[in-house]
C-alpha positions as CSV (number, residue, x, y, z in Angstrom):
1,M,-1.9,53.6,25.1
2,N,1.8,54.2,24.7
3,A,4.1,53.5,21.8
4,H,5.4,50.3,23.2
5,T,2.0,48.8,23.6
6,F,0.9,49.9,20.2
7,G,4.0,48.3,18.6
8,V,3.3,45.0,20.4
9,L,-0.2,44.9,19.1
10,L,0.8,45.8,15.6
11,L,3.5,43.0,15.5
12,G,1.0,40.5,17.1
13,S,-1.6,41.4,14.5
14,A,0.9,41.0,11.7
15,G,2.1,37.6,13.0
16,L,-1.5,36.4,13.4
17,A,-2.3,37.4,9.9
18,V,0.8,35.5,8.7
19,V,-0.3,32.4,10.7
20,V,-3.9,32.6,9.3
21,W,-2.6,32.9,5.8
22,V,-0.3,29.9,6.2
23,L,-3.1,27.9,7.8
24,Q,-5.3,28.8,4.9
25,K,-2.8,27.7,2.3
26,L,-2.1,24.5,4.3
27,G,-5.8,23.9,4.6
28,K,-6.3,24.2,0.8
29,A,-3.3,21.9,0.2
30,L,-4.7,19.3,2.7
31,A,-8.1,19.6,1.1
32,S,-6.7,19.0,-2.3
33,I,-4.7,16.0,-1.0
34,A,-7.9,14.7,0.7
35,E,-9.9,15.1,-2.4
36,A,-7.3,13.4,-4.5
37,L,-7.1,10.5,-2.0
38,A,-10.9,10.2,-1.8
39,A,-11.1,10.1,-5.6
40,A,-8.3,7.6,-5.8
41,A,-10.1,5.5,-3.1
42,V,-13.3,5.6,-5.0
43,V,-11.6,4.6,-8.2
44,F,-9.7,1.9,-6.5
45,L,-12.9,0.5,-4.8
46,A,-14.8,0.8,-8.1
47,L,-12.0,-1.1,-9.9
48,W,-11.9,-3.7,-7.1
49,W,-15.6,-4.3,-7.2
50,V,-15.5,-4.5,-11.0
51,L,-12.6,-6.9,-10.9
52,K,-14.3,-9.0,-8.2
53,G,-17.5,-9.0,-10.2
54,A,-15.6,-10.1,-13.3
55,V,-13.9,-12.9,-11.4
56,W,-17.2,-14.0,-9.9
57,V,-18.8,-14.1,-13.4
58,V,-15.9,-16.1,-14.8
59,K,-16.1,-18.5,-11.9
60,E,-19.8,-18.9,-12.3
61,I,-19.4,-19.5,-16.0
62,L,-16.8,-22.2,-15.4
63,T,-18.7,-23.7,-12.5
64,H,-22.3,-23.5,-13.9
65,P,-21.8,-22.8,-17.6
66,R,-25.2,-23.6,-18.9
67,T,-27.1,-21.7,-16.2
68,T,-24.8,-18.6,-16.2
69,L,-24.7,-18.3,-20.0
70,A,-28.5,-18.7,-20.2
71,V,-29.0,-15.9,-17.7
72,L,-26.6,-13.6,-19.6
73,A,-28.3,-14.5,-22.8
74,V,-31.7,-13.6,-21.4
75,A,-30.4,-10.3,-20.0
76,A,-28.8,-9.4,-23.3
77,W,-32.0,-10.3,-25.2
78,C,-34.2,-8.2,-22.9
79,M,-31.8,-5.2,-23.2
80,W,-31.5,-5.3,-27.0
81,L,-34.7,-6.9,-28.3
82,G,-37.2,-6.4,-25.4
83,W,-39.0,-8.7,-23.1
84,M,-42.0,-9.2,-25.4
85,S,-39.9,-10.9,-28.1
86,L,-38.3,-13.1,-25.4
87,A,-41.7,-14.2,-24.1
88,V,-43.0,-15.0,-27.6
89,T,-39.8,-17.0,-28.4
90,G,-40.0,-18.8,-25.0
91,L,-43.6,-19.8,-25.7
92,V,-42.8,-21.1,-29.1
93,I,-39.9,-23.2,-27.8
94,A,-42.0,-24.6,-24.9
95,T,-44.7,-25.5,-27.4
96,G,-42.2,-27.3,-29.6
97,L,-40.7,-29.2,-26.7
98,L,-44.1,-30.3,-25.4
99,T,-45.1,-31.5,-28.9
100,W,-41.8,-33.3,-29.2
101,R,-42.4,-35.0,-25.9
102,R,-45.9,-35.9,-26.8
103,F,-45.1,-37.7,-30.1
104,H,-41.6,-39.1,-29.4
105,L,-40.8,-39.4,-25.7
106,V,-37.6,-41.5,-26.1
107,S,-35.8,-39.0,-28.3
108,F,-37.1,-36.1,-26.3
109,D,-35.8,-37.5,-23.1
110,Q,-32.4,-38.4,-24.7
111,W,-31.7,-35.0,-26.2
112,A,-33.6,-32.5,-24.1
113,G,-35.6,-33.9,-21.2
114,R,-32.6,-35.2,-19.2
115,A,-30.7,-31.9,-19.4
116,L,-33.8,-29.8,-18.5
117,R,-34.8,-32.2,-15.7
118,S,-31.2,-32.2,-14.3
119,W,-31.0,-28.4,-14.3
120,W,-34.4,-28.0,-12.6
121,F,-33.7,-30.6,-9.9
122,R,-30.3,-29.1,-9.2
123,W,-31.6,-25.6,-8.5
124,A,-35.1,-26.3,-7.3
125,L,-34.5,-29.4,-5.2
126,Y,-31.0,-30.6,-4.4
127,M,-29.1,-27.3,-3.9
128,P,-31.6,-25.9,-1.4
129,K,-32.7,-29.2,0.2
130,L,-29.8,-31.6,0.1
131,P,-27.7,-29.7,2.8
132,E,-30.7,-30.0,5.2
133,W,-31.0,-33.7,4.5
134,L,-27.3,-34.3,5.0
135,H,-27.3,-32.4,8.2
136,A,-30.3,-34.2,9.5
137,C,-28.7,-37.6,8.7
138,G,-25.6,-36.7,10.5
139,L,-23.5,-36.1,7.4
140,S,-22.1,-32.7,8.4
141,V,-18.9,-31.9,10.2
142,K,-19.2,-29.5,13.1
143,D,-16.3,-27.3,14.2
144,D,-16.1,-27.7,18.0
145,T,-16.1,-24.6,20.2
146,V,-12.5,-23.7,20.8
147,P,-11.5,-21.4,23.8
148,V,-9.2,-18.5,22.7
149,D,-6.9,-16.7,25.2
150,L,-6.9,-12.9,25.0
151,T,-4.3,-10.8,26.8
152,V,-5.3,-7.3,27.9
153,T,-3.0,-4.8,29.5
154,L,-4.6,-2.7,32.3
155,V,-2.5,-0.1,34.0
156,G,0.8,-1.9,34.3
157,R,-0.6,-5.4,34.7
158,K,-1.8,-8.1,32.3
159,K,-5.1,-9.8,32.5
160,I,-5.8,-13.0,30.6
161,T,-9.4,-13.5,29.6
162,R,-11.0,-16.5,27.7
163,D,-13.2,-16.0,24.7
164,Q,-15.2,-18.6,22.8
165,R,-15.1,-18.9,19.0
166,R,-18.5,-19.6,17.6
167,P,-18.9,-23.2,16.2
168,G,-19.6,-23.7,12.6
169,V,-21.0,-26.6,10.4
170,R,-19.4,-27.7,7.2
171,L,-21.5,-29.6,4.6
172,P,-20.6,-31.5,1.5
173,K,-21.0,-29.4,-1.7
174,V,-23.2,-30.4,-4.6
175,R,-21.0,-30.5,-7.7
176,R,-23.2,-32.0,-10.3
177,V,-26.7,-33.4,-10.8
178,R,-27.7,-35.8,-13.6
179,S,-31.3,-37.0,-13.9
180,G,-31.9,-40.1,-15.9
181,A,-34.9,-42.1,-16.8
182,S,-35.4,-43.5,-13.3
183,W,-32.5,-42.2,-11.2
184,D,-31.1,-38.9,-10.0
185,E,-27.3,-38.9,-9.6
186,V,-26.2,-36.2,-7.2
187,R,-22.4,-35.8,-7.1
188,V,-21.1,-34.2,-3.9
189,E,-17.7,-33.4,-2.6
190,L,-16.9,-34.5,0.9
191,V,-15.4,-32.3,3.6
192,P,-12.3,-33.2,5.5
193,G,-13.3,-35.7,8.3
194,Q,-15.8,-37.6,6.2
195,K,-15.4,-40.9,4.3
196,P,-17.7,-42.6,1.6
197,E,-18.7,-45.3,4.1
198,D,-20.4,-42.7,6.2
199,F,-22.8,-42.1,3.3
200,D,-23.3,-45.8,2.8
201,E,-24.6,-46.2,6.3
202,A,-27.1,-43.3,5.8
203,A,-28.5,-44.5,2.5
204,R,-31.8,-45.5,4.0
205,E,-32.3,-42.2,5.8
206,L,-31.5,-40.3,2.7
207,A,-34.1,-42.3,0.8
208,V,-36.7,-41.4,3.4
209,A,-35.7,-37.7,3.2
210,R,-36.0,-37.7,-0.6
211,K,-39.3,-39.7,-0.2
212,V,-38.2,-42.4,-2.7
213,A,-38.0,-46.2,-2.4
214,R,-34.2,-46.5,-2.8
215,C,-31.0,-44.6,-2.4
216,Q,-27.6,-45.9,-3.4
217,V,-24.2,-44.3,-2.7
218,R,-21.3,-44.8,-5.2
219,E,-17.7,-43.8,-4.6
220,L,-16.3,-41.9,-7.5
221,A,-13.1,-40.6,-5.9
222,P,-11.7,-40.7,-2.3
223,N,-13.4,-37.3,-1.6
224,V,-16.4,-37.5,-4.1
225,V,-19.5,-39.7,-4.0
226,S,-22.6,-39.9,-6.0
227,I,-25.8,-40.1,-4.1
228,D,-28.3,-41.8,-6.4
229,F,-32.1,-41.5,-5.8
230,Q,-34.5,-43.8,-7.6
231,R,-37.6,-41.8,-8.6
232,R,-39.3,-44.8,-10.3
233,D,-38.8,-48.5,-10.9
234,L,-37.9,-49.5,-14.4
235,L,-37.8,-53.2,-13.4
236,A,-41.4,-53.4,-12.3
237,T,-42.5,-55.4,-15.4
238,P,-40.9,-58.5,-16.8
239,V,-38.0,-58.1,-19.2
240,P,-38.4,-60.1,-22.4
241,C,-35.6,-62.4,-23.4
242,P,-33.8,-61.9,-26.8
243,Q,-35.0,-63.2,-30.1
244,F,-32.1,-65.6,-30.7
245,T,-33.3,-66.5,-34.2
246,E,-32.1,-63.1,-35.5
247,L,-28.5,-63.6,-34.3
248,D,-25.5,-65.2,-35.7
249,A,-22.4,-66.6,-34.1
250,S,-20.2,-63.6,-35.2
251,A,-22.5,-61.3,-33.2
252,V,-22.2,-63.2,-30.0
253,D,-19.8,-61.8,-27.4
254,L,-19.1,-64.5,-24.7
255,R,-17.6,-61.8,-22.5
256,R,-20.8,-59.8,-22.5
257,A,-23.8,-62.1,-22.8
258,W,-27.1,-60.2,-22.6
259,A,-28.9,-61.2,-19.4
260,G,-31.5,-58.5,-18.8
261,R,-31.8,-54.9,-17.7
262,T,-30.4,-52.8,-14.9
263,E,-32.3,-50.4,-12.6
264,Y,-30.7,-47.5,-14.7
265,G,-32.5,-48.7,-17.8
266,E,-29.4,-50.1,-19.4
267,D,-28.6,-53.6,-20.7
268,W,-27.2,-56.0,-18.2
269,H,-24.5,-58.3,-19.5
270,L,-22.8,-61.3,-17.8
271,P,-19.4,-62.7,-18.7
272,L,-19.5,-66.3,-19.7
273,Y,-15.8,-66.4,-20.7
274,G,-12.8,-64.8,-19.1
275,S,-12.5,-62.7,-16.0
276,G,-15.4,-62.9,-13.6
277,S,-17.2,-65.6,-15.5
278,H,-17.7,-68.0,-12.6
279,T,-21.1,-67.0,-11.1
280,L,-23.1,-68.0,-8.1
281,T,-26.8,-67.1,-8.0
282,A,-28.7,-67.4,-4.8
283,G,-32.5,-67.0,-4.3
284,A,-35.5,-68.5,-2.6
285,S,-37.9,-70.8,-4.4
286,G,-39.6,-68.9,-7.1
287,A,-37.1,-66.0,-7.0
288,G,-36.2,-66.4,-10.7
289,K,-32.9,-68.3,-10.8
290,N,-34.1,-70.0,-14.0
291,S,-34.3,-66.7,-15.7
292,V,-30.6,-66.0,-14.8
293,M,-29.7,-69.3,-16.2
294,W,-31.8,-69.5,-19.4
295,C,-31.5,-65.8,-20.6
296,P,-27.7,-65.8,-21.2
297,L,-28.1,-69.2,-23.0
298,A,-30.7,-67.7,-25.3
299,S,-28.3,-64.7,-25.9
300,I,-25.5,-67.0,-27.1
301,A,-27.7,-69.6,-28.9
302,P,-25.9,-69.3,-32.2
303,A,-22.6,-70.0,-30.5
304,I,-24.1,-73.2,-28.9
305,R,-25.5,-74.2,-32.2
306,D,-22.2,-73.8,-34.0
307,G,-20.2,-75.7,-31.4
308,L,-18.3,-72.7,-30.0
309,V,-20.0,-73.3,-26.6
310,R,-20.6,-76.7,-25.1
311,V,-23.1,-76.6,-22.2
312,T,-23.2,-79.2,-19.4
313,G,-26.1,-79.5,-17.1
314,I,-26.3,-80.9,-13.6
315,D,-29.9,-81.0,-12.4
316,P,-30.5,-82.7,-9.1
317,K,-34.2,-82.1,-9.3
318,G,-34.4,-83.6,-12.8
319,M,-37.0,-81.0,-13.9
320,E,-35.7,-77.6,-14.9
321,L,-32.8,-78.5,-17.2
322,A,-34.6,-81.6,-18.4
323,Y,-37.1,-79.3,-20.1
324,G,-34.4,-78.2,-22.6
325,R,-32.4,-81.4,-22.5
326,G,-31.3,-81.2,-26.1
327,I,-29.2,-78.0,-25.3
328,F,-26.8,-79.9,-23.0
329,H,-23.9,-81.8,-24.3
330,R,-23.6,-83.6,-20.9
331,Y,-26.4,-84.0,-18.4
332,A,-26.6,-85.5,-14.9
333,V,-29.3,-85.9,-12.2
334,T,-28.0,-88.3,-9.6
335,P,-24.9,-87.6,-7.4
336,K,-23.1,-90.5,-9.2
337,D,-23.8,-89.1,-12.6
338,A,-22.9,-85.6,-11.5
339,L,-19.5,-86.9,-10.2
340,E,-18.9,-88.6,-13.5
341,V,-19.7,-85.4,-15.4
342,L,-17.4,-83.4,-13.2
343,D,-14.6,-86.0,-13.6
344,E,-15.0,-85.7,-17.4
345,L,-14.7,-81.9,-17.2
346,V,-11.7,-81.9,-15.0
347,A,-10.0,-84.5,-17.3
348,A,-10.8,-82.3,-20.3
349,M,-9.4,-79.3,-18.4
350,D,-6.1,-81.2,-17.7
351,T,-5.8,-82.2,-21.3
352,R,-6.2,-78.6,-22.5
353,K,-3.8,-77.4,-19.8
354,A,-1.1,-79.8,-21.1
355,E,-1.7,-78.7,-24.7
356,F,-1.6,-75.0,-24.2
357,A,0.6,-74.5,-21.1
358,G,3.4,-72.0,-21.8
359,R,1.9,-71.1,-25.2
360,V,-1.0,-68.7,-24.4
361,R,-2.4,-67.1,-21.3
362,N,-6.0,-67.7,-22.3
363,V,-7.2,-70.5,-24.5
364,P,-9.1,-69.0,-27.5
365,V,-12.6,-70.3,-28.0
366,S,-13.0,-72.4,-31.2
367,T,-14.9,-75.4,-32.4
368,E,-11.8,-77.5,-31.5
369,N,-11.6,-76.0,-28.0
370,P,-15.1,-74.7,-27.2
371,L,-16.1,-72.9,-24.1
372,E,-17.2,-75.5,-21.5
373,L,-20.1,-74.0,-19.7
374,L,-21.4,-75.9,-16.6
375,E,-24.9,-75.0,-15.4
376,F,-25.1,-76.5,-11.8
377,D,-28.7,-76.1,-10.7
378,E,-29.4,-76.5,-6.9
379,I,-25.8,-77.0,-6.1
380,G,-26.5,-77.3,-2.4
381,A,-28.4,-80.5,-3.0
382,L,-25.1,-82.2,-3.9
383,T,-22.7,-80.2,-1.7
384,K,-24.6,-80.9,1.5
385,Y,-27.5,-83.3,1.1
386,T,-25.6,-86.4,0.0
387,D,-23.2,-88.9,1.4
388,R,-19.9,-87.6,2.8
389,K,-17.6,-89.2,0.3
390,T,-19.5,-88.1,-2.8
391,R,-20.0,-84.7,-1.3
392,E,-16.3,-84.2,-0.7
393,Q,-15.4,-85.4,-4.3
394,I,-18.0,-83.0,-5.8
395,I,-16.7,-80.1,-3.8
396,E,-13.2,-80.9,-4.8
397,K,-14.0,-81.1,-8.5
398,V,-16.0,-77.8,-8.4
399,A,-13.1,-76.1,-6.6
400,L,-10.7,-77.3,-9.3
401,L,-12.9,-76.0,-12.1
402,T,-13.5,-72.6,-10.4
403,T,-9.8,-72.0,-9.5
404,Q,-8.1,-73.3,-12.7
405,G,-10.8,-73.3,-15.4
406,R,-11.1,-69.6,-16.3
407,A,-8.0,-69.3,-18.5
408,L,-8.7,-72.7,-20.0
409,G,-12.2,-72.0,-21.2
410,F,-14.2,-73.7,-18.4
411,T,-16.9,-71.7,-16.6
412,V,-19.1,-72.8,-13.7
413,R,-22.5,-71.2,-12.9
414,G,-24.1,-72.4,-9.8
415,Y,-27.6,-71.9,-8.3
416,V,-28.6,-72.3,-4.7
417,Q,-31.5,-71.6,-2.3
418,E,-29.6,-71.6,1.0
419,P,-26.4,-69.7,0.6
420,T,-24.8,-70.7,3.9
421,K,-21.1,-71.7,4.0
422,D,-22.2,-75.2,5.1
423,T,-24.4,-75.6,2.0
424,V,-21.9,-74.1,-0.5
425,P,-18.3,-74.5,0.9
426,V,-16.9,-73.2,-2.4
427,R,-18.9,-70.0,-2.2
428,E,-15.9,-67.7,-2.0
429,L,-14.4,-69.2,-5.2
430,F,-17.1,-67.6,-7.3
431,P,-15.9,-64.0,-8.2
432,R,-19.3,-62.8,-9.4
433,R,-22.4,-63.4,-7.2
434,I,-26.1,-62.6,-7.8
435,C,-28.6,-62.4,-4.9
436,L,-32.2,-62.7,-5.9
437,R,-35.1,-62.6,-3.4
438,V,-34.0,-64.2,-0.2
439,T,-35.9,-64.9,3.0
440,S,-33.5,-63.3,5.5
441,K,-31.4,-60.2,5.7
442,S,-28.4,-62.2,6.7
443,H,-28.5,-64.1,3.4
444,V,-27.6,-60.9,1.6
445,G,-24.2,-60.7,3.3
446,M,-23.6,-64.4,2.8
447,V,-24.0,-64.0,-1.0
448,L,-22.7,-60.5,-1.7
449,G,-20.3,-60.0,1.2
450,D,-20.1,-57.6,4.1
451,Q,-21.8,-54.2,4.0
452,A,-23.7,-55.2,0.9
453,Y,-27.1,-54.7,2.6
454,E,-25.9,-51.4,4.1
455,R,-25.0,-50.2,0.6
456,G,-28.5,-50.8,-0.8
457,A,-28.7,-54.5,-1.6
458,W,-32.1,-55.1,0.0
459,A,-32.8,-58.5,-1.5
460,N,-35.0,-59.6,1.3
461,R,-37.5,-56.8,0.4
462,I,-38.0,-58.0,-3.2
463,G,-41.6,-59.1,-3.8
464,E,-42.7,-62.5,-4.9
465,S,-44.1,-61.0,-8.1
466,E,-40.7,-59.7,-9.1
467,A,-39.2,-63.0,-10.2
468,G,-35.7,-62.5,-11.8
469,T,-35.0,-59.3,-9.8
470,G,-31.9,-59.2,-7.7
471,Y,-28.6,-57.6,-7.0
472,V,-25.2,-58.3,-8.5
473,W,-21.8,-57.6,-7.0
474,G,-18.5,-58.8,-8.4
475,E,-15.5,-57.9,-10.4
476,G,-15.6,-54.3,-11.5
477,I,-18.7,-53.6,-9.5
478,R,-18.1,-51.8,-6.2
479,E,-21.7,-51.1,-5.3
480,P,-24.6,-53.6,-5.5
481,L,-26.4,-53.2,-8.8
482,R,-30.1,-54.0,-9.0
483,V,-31.0,-56.0,-12.1
484,R,-33.8,-58.1,-13.6
485,A,-33.0,-61.1,-15.7
486,G,-34.8,-61.6,-19.0
487,W,-37.9,-63.8,-18.6
488,V,-37.7,-67.0,-20.6
489,P,-41.1,-68.7,-20.9
490,D,-41.5,-72.5,-21.5
491,E,-42.1,-72.1,-25.2
492,A,-38.9,-70.1,-25.5
493,V,-36.9,-72.9,-23.9
494,K,-38.4,-75.3,-26.4
495,A,-37.7,-72.9,-29.3
496,L,-34.1,-72.6,-28.0
497,E,-33.7,-76.4,-27.9
498,A,-35.0,-76.7,-31.5
499,F,-32.7,-73.9,-32.6
500,V,-29.6,-75.4,-31.1
501,T,-30.4,-79.0,-32.3
502,G,-31.3,-77.9,-35.8
503,G,-35.0,-78.7,-35.4
504,A,-37.9,-76.4,-36.4
505,V,-37.9,-73.2,-34.4
506,V,-41.2,-72.6,-32.5
507,P,-41.9,-68.9,-32.3
508,F,-42.7,-67.6,-28.9
509,R,-44.2,-64.3,-27.6
510,G,-43.1,-61.9,-24.9
511,P,-44.8,-61.0,-21.7
512,E,-47.0,-58.4,-23.4
513,G,-48.2,-60.6,-26.2
514,G,-45.7,-59.4,-28.9
515,V,-42.8,-61.3,-30.3
516,A,-39.9,-60.9,-27.8
517,A,-37.0,-58.9,-29.1
C-alpha cells in the first residue's frame, strides 16, 4: 500500500466518522422532537377526550337531568359511602314508597308514581321499542341510494367509475314521556319530510303495536307530536252527576259548566255562554244524549233557580224534557208550539240587540238579561219530519239564533239521532259538536268533520253499556277528545226540578249507592 492509498483511506475514515457523528446527533434531535410530539399528541388526545366527555355529560344532564343526576349520585355514593349503605337506603325508600302506595294511592301517584312510571316507561319501553314500531308503521324516512361519480387517473387517462352511497333510515326522536293515570304521552320530534297527519293515519297501527285499545296523536308544534297510548279506560264506569244542593250561584261558571269526565281523568266542562256555546250532540237511541243535556243543567242549577239562566225546552217526543217540566221557562212539543217558542226567542234576541247594540260586545248575564238556553231534543224530528213550510221556518229561526245569539246571551243545544245534512241542515252552524255512540262509521265524519275518525274518534265502536260516552271536537280542541257525561238518574231530575222551583229537594244516590258528589 503506497502513501497515496493510505491517505485516501485515512481521509475517507475521518469523513465517515464525521458523517456518523452528525447522523447520531441528528438522530437524537429527531428522537427528542418525536418524543415531544408524541407527548403533545397524547396530552392533546387526553384533553380532547376529557373535553368531549365533559360536553357529553353536560348534554346528558341538560337532556335527561333526572336520570343523569341520579346515576352520578349513585356513583358518588358508592365511591364515598360504599354499596352496602346504598342498598340499605334503597330498600328503606322502596318500602316507604310501597307503604305509601298501599295506604294512599291518589297522593302517591300524584307526587311519585307518575314520575317513576314515566322514567321507567321511557327507558324500558319507548326508547328501545318505539323506533321499531314507527319503522314498521311506515313512519321512518329512508335516504334513497344515490350514485356518486369518482374520477381516477390511470397513466395519463381519466377513468370515471360509479359508486353507491349506502342508504340510511332516519326516525323521529323521543323527547319526553309522561305517564298519567290512564294514558302515556310520548312526545317525539319529526324528521324533515314528515308531517303530523302521517301519524294520524297510523294511529290504529301504533295502538296494535303497543297492544292497547286506543292511540291518539296530538300536534304540539309543526315538527313535534305527542303519541298518546291508553293503558286503561277511566270511563268504563258511570260518572255521577254533581250534588247541586251544595252549590250557590256565585260558584257557577256558565263558560265552564261541569259535564263529566275526560279519558285523561280530568273534569270535562262545556261552555253554555260565550264562545263555542252552541252545541250539537248526535247519538243513536240509548247512546246517552240525555246525560249530555241534564248534567250541565244540574251543574248550573243555582243559576237557574236565581233567574240568571232561563231554560227553554223543545221536546218533540213529549217524554224526556216533560219529566223535569218545572225547570223550563218555555216548553213545546208540537211543531206549531215549537215555532211559537222560537219566534219568541228571536223576538227577545232582537229586543236585546236593539238595547245593547254599540254599547257592549257581549251582553252580561243578569236577572234582567238572563242567559236564554234552548234545549232542542230530537231536532231532526222538526227539521225533516214535518211539513215543508213549518220545517223551513224552524230551520230559519234556529239559524238566526246560532249565528246571532252568542254575543246576546242566547245558546242553542241540539240533539239528533241521524246526523245527516238532510236531517240537520244547520249542522255546520254549531261550533262545538259531540258524537256519542253511532251506528255507522260515516256518521262520525258527519258530526265531527273530516279526518275525525282517522284521528281516533271511533264512536261506532262504543258499546251499548257505555251510555254517555262519546267524542267532542270543537273550538280550541284540535284532536277528538273522548269523554263521558255525568249520569243523571230519574230521581236526580226530580230533585233538580224541586230545587229550581223552590220545592222540597229529594236526595238522590249515585251509581254506586252513595250520595252523588
